[in-house]
C-alpha positions as MATLAB code, in Angstrom:
seq = 'MLLNSAKPKVSAREGTRATVSKLILMVCTSVFSMTTMADWQDPLSTPAMKTHLAHKELLLDVTDADQRLVSVGSHGHIIYSDDDGAAWRQASVPVSVTLTSVDFSGANLGWSVGHDGIILNSTDGGESWNKQFDGFLANEAIVSAARDNLEAIEKTAEILTTNGTDLEIDQAMMKLETAQFALQDAEYDLETGSTKPFLDVLFWSDTSGIAVGAYGMAFMTRDGGERWFDISSVLPNPNRLHLNSITLVGSQSLVIAGEMGLLLRSDDAGETWLSQESPYDGSLFGLVDHGDDQLLFALRGHVYRSRDDGISWSEIDTGSEQTLLGGFADNRSVMLVGNGGAVLVLNTMFANPKSSIIPGRKASASVIKTDAGHFVVVGESGVKWLSPMGQLLDRDITMIEGAN';
ca = [
      54.659   68.625  -12.477;
      51.161   69.601  -13.382;
      48.721   68.036  -10.977;
      45.669   69.384  -12.761;
      43.149   67.480  -10.728;
      44.919   67.255   -7.381;
      43.334   69.231   -4.581;
      45.215   72.217   -3.133;
      47.009   71.683    0.160;
      47.392   74.320    2.865;
      50.840   73.927    4.366;
      54.142   75.665    4.945;
      55.479   73.787    1.910;
      52.937   75.258   -0.494;
      55.617   76.934   -2.587;
      57.322   73.629   -3.397;
      54.326   71.825   -4.842;
      55.041   72.883   -8.427;
      58.327   70.960   -8.472;
      56.913   67.476   -8.275;
      57.947   64.891  -10.859;
      59.171   64.072  -14.325;
      56.212   66.060  -15.668;
      57.793   69.281  -14.409;
      57.386   72.098  -16.957;
      56.360   69.513  -19.567;
      52.588   69.128  -19.588;
      51.399   72.595  -18.681;
      49.340   72.920  -21.849;
      49.338   69.502  -23.502;
      46.903   67.367  -21.542;
      43.680   69.204  -20.782;
      43.678   72.373  -22.830;
      42.346   70.623  -25.951;
      39.080   69.552  -24.361;
      36.143   71.656  -23.189;
      33.569   70.737  -20.558;
      30.924   70.473  -23.282;
      32.575   67.466  -24.946;
      34.457   66.094  -21.935;
      34.652   62.316  -21.554;
      36.019   60.489  -18.530;
      39.589   59.518  -19.529;
      39.403   56.511  -17.209;
      36.730   54.982  -19.417;
      37.799   56.392  -22.800;
      40.268   54.266  -24.814;
      43.387   55.959  -26.139;
      42.927   57.209  -29.698;
      45.056   55.751  -32.444;
      47.435   58.197  -34.087;
      50.463   57.939  -36.348;
      51.992   60.840  -34.411;
      52.205   59.105  -31.018;
      56.000   58.831  -31.336;
      56.223   62.637  -31.716;
      53.987   63.610  -28.797;
      54.709   63.853  -25.071;
      56.269   60.627  -23.739;
      57.321   60.307  -20.096;
      59.022   56.937  -19.713;
      60.728   54.237  -21.761;
      61.806   50.768  -20.677;
      62.710   47.411  -22.155;
      60.698   44.194  -22.267;
      63.483   41.790  -23.186;
      64.272   42.764  -26.830;
      61.369   45.232  -27.092;
      61.241   48.936  -26.136;
      58.014   50.274  -24.604;
      57.220   53.954  -24.012;
      54.236   55.697  -22.377;
      52.908   59.249  -22.282;
      50.041   61.657  -22.792;
      46.480   60.717  -23.812;
      47.047   57.083  -22.768;
      49.570   56.535  -25.554;
      51.719   53.412  -25.277;
      54.044   52.596  -28.143;
      56.518   49.755  -28.651;
      59.431   48.990  -30.951;
      61.169   45.748  -31.898;
      64.042   47.322  -33.862;
      65.879   49.432  -31.254;
      63.514   52.384  -31.588;
      63.392   52.993  -35.345;
      59.807   51.882  -36.034;
      57.028   51.957  -33.450;
      53.544   50.498  -33.095;
      50.757   51.821  -30.883;
      49.307   49.524  -28.241;
      45.642   49.019  -27.407;
      44.971   50.972  -24.176;
      41.584   51.225  -22.369;
      42.186   54.713  -20.899;
      43.285   58.109  -22.191;
      44.857   59.545  -19.038;
      48.478   60.675  -19.042;
      50.750   57.727  -18.254;
      53.914   58.553  -16.325;
      55.830   55.297  -15.897;
      56.171   51.756  -17.260;
      58.065   48.685  -16.061;
      58.352   45.032  -17.122;
      59.377   42.020  -15.069;
      60.287   40.107  -18.224;
      59.402   39.825  -21.885;
      55.642   39.586  -21.377;
      54.455   40.998  -18.044;
      54.353   44.774  -17.735;
      52.689   47.530  -15.726;
      52.087   51.215  -16.439;
      50.835   53.917  -14.056;
      49.672   57.486  -14.381;
      47.123   60.170  -13.653;
      43.879   59.446  -11.804;
      45.613   56.648   -9.900;
      45.585   54.355  -12.922;
      47.494   51.068  -13.001;
      47.493   49.067  -16.241;
      48.801   45.565  -16.889;
      50.019   43.838  -20.052;
      50.600   40.112  -20.519;
      51.733   40.247  -24.156;
      54.839   42.391  -24.067;
      52.993   45.716  -24.189;
      50.817   45.168  -27.254;
      47.570   45.374  -25.270;
      46.709   46.598  -21.769;
      44.024   46.060  -19.136;
      43.000   48.203  -16.188;
      43.984   46.757  -12.793;
      43.463   49.718  -10.464;
      42.441   53.382  -10.439;
      42.108   56.411   -8.190;
      38.626   55.530   -6.984;
      39.852   52.203   -5.624;
      42.978   53.911   -4.282;
      40.957   56.476   -2.339;
      38.766   53.773   -0.800;
      41.826   51.801    0.282;
      43.530   54.885    1.724;
      40.442   55.819    3.761;
      40.197   52.280    5.136;
      43.888   52.241    6.067;
      43.658   55.719    7.641;
      40.714   54.624    9.804;
      42.549   51.495   10.955;
      45.642   53.563   11.732;
      43.636   56.132   13.711;
      41.916   53.424   15.739;
      45.252   51.826   16.628;
      46.764   55.160   17.665;
      43.679   56.043   19.728;
      44.034   52.797   21.701;
      47.732   53.449   22.318;
      47.056   57.055   23.334;
      44.361   55.935   25.780;
      46.771   53.540   27.495;
      49.580   56.122   27.647;
      47.268   58.782   29.062;
      46.952   56.602   32.157;
      50.354   54.936   32.370;
      52.756   56.928   30.203;
      55.282   59.646   30.956;
      54.627   63.267   29.993;
      56.912   62.869   26.949;
      55.156   59.680   25.828;
      51.762   61.337   26.192;
      52.869   64.389   24.181;
      54.232   62.175   21.418;
      51.046   60.097   21.377;
      48.920   63.237   21.088;
      51.012   64.447   18.156;
      50.611   61.082   16.400;
      46.892   61.165   17.117;
      46.531   64.624   15.588;
      48.509   63.569   12.509;
      46.322   60.460   12.094;
      43.135   62.537   12.419;
      44.299   64.945    9.721;
      45.318   62.017    7.486;
      41.829   60.528    7.750;
      40.220   63.889    6.989;
      42.426   64.297    3.893;
      41.634   60.755    2.749;
      37.894   61.294    3.160;
      38.148   64.550    1.196;
      39.953   62.726   -1.613;
      37.267   60.042   -1.641;
      34.582   62.709   -2.095;
      36.578   64.584   -4.738;
      37.258   61.587   -6.989;
      40.248   59.946   -8.645;
      42.550   62.924   -8.329;
      46.071   61.832   -7.451;
      48.589   60.565  -10.008;
      51.025   57.726   -9.690;
      54.494   58.868  -10.754;
      56.525   55.658  -10.888;
      56.167   51.881  -10.779;
      58.680   49.105  -10.144;
      58.325   45.324  -10.342;
      61.215   43.178   -9.137;
      59.456   39.893   -9.923;
      56.388   38.697  -11.815;
      54.316   39.108   -8.649;
      55.886   41.824   -6.475;
      55.739   45.524   -7.259;
      55.162   49.004   -5.861;
      53.588   52.113   -7.386;
      54.314   55.522   -5.828;
      52.904   58.974   -6.452;
      51.765   62.400   -5.348;
      50.980   63.307   -1.733;
      52.736   60.216   -0.430;
      50.534   57.721   -2.274;
      52.102   54.231   -2.309;
      50.590   50.847   -3.131;
      52.111   47.364   -3.209;
      51.085   44.063   -4.757;
      52.324   40.544   -4.045;
      50.168   38.797   -6.652;
      50.968   40.584   -9.899;
      48.352   43.282   -9.374;
      45.306   41.144   -8.638;
      45.208   43.055   -5.342;
      46.869   46.379   -4.550;
      47.130   47.471   -0.918;
      48.025   50.844    0.575;
      51.476   51.042    2.241;
      51.658   54.816    2.686;
      51.028   54.497    6.436;
      54.189   52.394    6.913;
      56.428   54.878    5.103;
      58.264   57.449    7.281;
      56.628   60.304    5.354;
      54.266   62.073    7.803;
      54.043   65.211    5.655;
      52.819   63.224    2.658;
      55.616   64.474    0.435;
      55.427   63.530   -3.230;
      57.142   60.234   -4.071;
      58.755   60.764   -7.450;
      60.565   57.481   -8.120;
      61.308   54.002   -6.807;
      64.479   52.090   -7.715;
      65.788   48.582   -7.075;
      69.264   48.720   -5.496;
      71.115   45.432   -5.433;
      68.997   42.277   -5.238;
      66.283   43.296   -2.768;
      66.784   46.858   -1.524;
      64.378   49.573   -2.658;
      64.913   53.337   -2.599;
      62.148   55.936   -2.950;
      63.155   59.501   -3.884;
      60.806   62.436   -3.391;
      60.375   66.125   -2.800;
      62.204   68.139   -0.140;
      65.137   65.698   -0.228;
      63.052   62.707    0.834;
      64.931   59.387    0.629;
      63.309   56.202    1.923;
      64.929   52.773    1.905;
      63.777   49.195    2.397;
      66.251   46.313    2.669;
      63.603   43.599    2.884;
      61.709   44.007   -0.411;
      59.281   46.597    0.904;
      58.261   45.057    4.227;
      59.813   47.804    6.372;
      61.127   51.281    5.542;
      63.620   53.737    7.028;
      64.542   57.328    6.236;
      67.914   57.666    4.553;
      70.058   60.759    5.007;
      69.758   62.992    1.957;
      72.474   65.218    0.520;
      69.960   67.778   -0.817;
      66.804   69.392    0.526;
      65.210   70.040   -2.864;
      63.174   67.640   -4.983;
      64.881   64.383   -5.940;
      63.732   62.783   -9.188;
      65.547   59.493   -9.400;
      68.491   57.240   -8.752;
      70.572   54.909  -10.915;
      72.451   51.985   -9.413;
      75.589   50.356  -10.804;
      77.587   47.880   -8.782;
      78.373   49.445   -5.417;
      77.774   52.978   -6.692;
      74.602   55.043   -6.774;
      73.862   58.266   -8.629;
      71.102   60.561   -7.362;
      69.726   63.336   -9.582;
      67.597   66.322   -8.666;
      66.518   69.883   -9.312;
      68.720   72.479  -11.005;
      71.374   70.051  -12.201;
      72.245   68.691   -8.765;
      73.800   65.218   -8.958;
      75.238   63.217   -6.052;
      77.349   60.070   -5.988;
      77.518   57.459   -3.251;
      80.125   54.711   -3.096;
      78.980   53.216    0.205;
      75.379   52.277   -0.533;
      73.910   55.677    0.237;
      75.539   56.251    3.635;
      77.471   59.260    2.365;
      77.151   61.404   -0.751;
      79.415   63.729   -2.689;
      78.151   66.280   -5.197;
      79.244   66.159   -8.827;
      79.696   69.455  -10.648;
      77.558   68.952  -13.746;
      78.180   72.354  -15.301;
      74.432   72.770  -15.764;
      71.480   74.071  -13.748;
      68.877   72.128  -15.746;
      66.724   69.749  -13.712;
      67.555   66.102  -14.449;
      64.604   63.719  -14.699;
      65.775   60.345  -16.024;
      68.880   58.185  -16.090;
      70.494   54.956  -17.270;
      73.645   53.085  -16.253;
      75.315   49.840  -17.329;
      78.854   48.450  -17.516;
      79.807   50.810  -20.328;
      77.594   53.889  -20.202;
      75.977   56.350  -17.811;
      73.576   59.005  -19.105;
      71.161   61.442  -17.443;
      68.610   63.622  -19.261;
      66.270   66.433  -18.267;
      64.789   69.849  -18.873;
      65.946   72.158  -21.639;
      67.367   69.236  -23.629;
      70.014   68.650  -20.956;
      72.203   65.545  -21.368;
      74.887   64.462  -18.915;
      77.295   61.641  -19.790;
      79.578   60.123  -17.126;
      81.988   57.211  -17.023;
      81.114   53.962  -15.251;
      82.713   55.261  -12.052;
      80.097   58.044  -12.071;
      82.844   60.578  -12.749;
      84.180   62.883  -15.500;
      80.789   64.429  -16.400;
      80.259   65.953  -19.839;
      77.187   68.142  -20.398;
      75.472   68.875  -23.692;
      72.128   70.103  -25.025;
      69.830   68.366  -27.496;
      69.021   70.817  -30.334;
      65.602   72.344  -29.848;
      66.021   72.293  -26.057;
      62.873   70.253  -25.477;
      62.644   68.526  -22.106;
      63.504   64.816  -21.859;
      61.968   62.546  -19.217;
      63.595   59.122  -19.657;
      66.474   57.381  -21.418;
      67.461   53.796  -22.179;
      70.330   52.147  -24.050;
      69.495   49.840  -26.957;
      71.143   46.571  -27.942;
      72.511   48.413  -30.980;
      74.475   50.744  -28.687;
      72.654   54.034  -29.162;
      70.323   55.658  -26.632;
      66.588   56.231  -27.003;
      65.385   59.362  -25.214;
      61.722   60.265  -24.771;
      60.158   63.511  -23.648;
      58.366   66.617  -24.764;
      59.026   66.035  -28.461;
      58.561   62.272  -28.481;
      61.311   59.794  -29.405;
      64.916   60.830  -30.149;
      68.137   58.903  -30.681;
      71.426   59.893  -29.017;
      74.954   58.620  -29.464;
      76.855   57.262  -26.418;
      78.402   60.756  -26.120;
      74.991   62.426  -25.992;
      74.890   63.763  -29.544;
      71.588   63.801  -31.434;
      71.509   61.175  -34.196;
      69.680   62.048  -37.396;
      67.524   58.964  -37.863;
      64.137   58.398  -39.483;
      61.849   57.369  -36.597;
      58.402   56.246  -37.735;
      55.050   54.793  -36.662;
      54.116   51.700  -38.644;
      51.014   52.200  -40.783;
      48.018   50.166  -39.723;
      49.494   49.242  -36.341;
      47.056   47.540  -33.999;
];
């Protein structure tokens, strides 16, 4: 993950910060190296440029909006296809920041997130997008929440200093110190600007959604994005570890996966959160859910299966050490993709893994199955088609001339 504009952190975890998200090893030279300070324009106020090569450039997520596929990536590019990924059109986008994730609650309503804390919304199936939120607003909200949290902890600490036990006082002082540092970090971010990226977004209804990102950033909406409010303070993530993905498990449970083996779970649609025991202490990049089974994928080819709703995990030998970044599962197919062109196909019991490599060995960030039965994979080299067994399909993938 290249967090070009994120401020450096001084901590014992400093060596892990380069292993953040689905951008890992993928955007090191593609986003900012083409622009000099002399002709720099704020990407938050610069519309994405139209190009007939958008389907061949860096794309970081792909999802479905009913019968339509929508993919997002570098330079604010959003493209969509109505024929299972053969021909694509470019959407109208008001920003040119790198977009990392996209999700739809139905055929029309969609949201995309990315660098500089951007959140975009579409009401027409991804053809056009509007800005709902950005890093400036995020920083203001985080500072406000950090101040409120510090004030509450100060009041509790004052009471315990008089009436509490030695252990309660020590714990209160530790919480107070953590809250003070959190406010200082938030105020620094506010002064620095819109620096932190969102890494994933999930909507489980037309009104309810959560966006998560770097340094523990997490925002929720209950009104379709009219208002976004900071929920990072209610997450059990005191070290502000990166939150790489959020997944709906079952009908109302949510699971956040992050760095250093972080797993957070909510069983009440995001109202409260608990830490979930993790099978791995390295960065986790995502989770796919199918029936009662869950599949967790991570750095260096590590994949773990749970058959009891995440209470216990068993590792699957993938035969590969390539980091896996995206996955898909349905009643017939399970596929994971990642760095170095890695593809992992499993059966619907999350077993019998078969590894392969996409020719060219370019990194892949996301995968989805089409109604036609093939898979669309997006990543470092744009859009590719794969067979259900993970083999590259030789198909003519195009951008439609004159697309609006």
